[in-house]
N, C-alpha and C positions, 0 to 999 in steps of 0.2 A: 532615539527614544530609549529611556532607561528600562522600561518594562516590556518592551516588545522583543520578540525573537524573530530573526529573519528566517524565512523558509529556506530549505536547502536549495542551493543554486547549481543545478546540473540539468542538462538538456532533457533528460527522461523523467523529470519530476511529474509532469502531467500524466504520463502513463502510470507511474507508481500511484499517484493520487486516485486515478480511475479504478485501479485494482483494489486499493484499500477501501474506497467508497462502496464498490460493488459487494465485496465480501463482508464488510462491516454491517451493511444493511441486511444482508442475508442472515448474518449471525444474530443480530439483535431482534429480528422479526420472527425468528424460528424457522426460516426457510431452509436453514442447514444448522447443524450443531455448531456452537461457538468455537469449540476446539478445532473442528474441521475448517471453519472460516479463517481462523488465525493461521493454520497450516497453509491454506491456499494463498493467503496474503504473502506469507514468507516465501513460498515456492515461486509464485509468479513474479514477485519483486526481485528475487535472486536471478530468475531467468532474464528479466529485463536488463538488470545491471550487468550480468555476464555477457549478454549479446552486445552491450554497449562498451565492453572492454574494461569494466571495473573489477 
């Protein structure tokens, strides 16, 4: 396809997507400040990737 972008291909993508979804929802619903939600996404994603050896 010319207009589609493939999703990242690494084993931990499911874990990363779960983290993003969890904090994205919390940020947009006001359950936590958006800046804190973004920081949490970055921190947890980095932890997942570091543990996986990236």
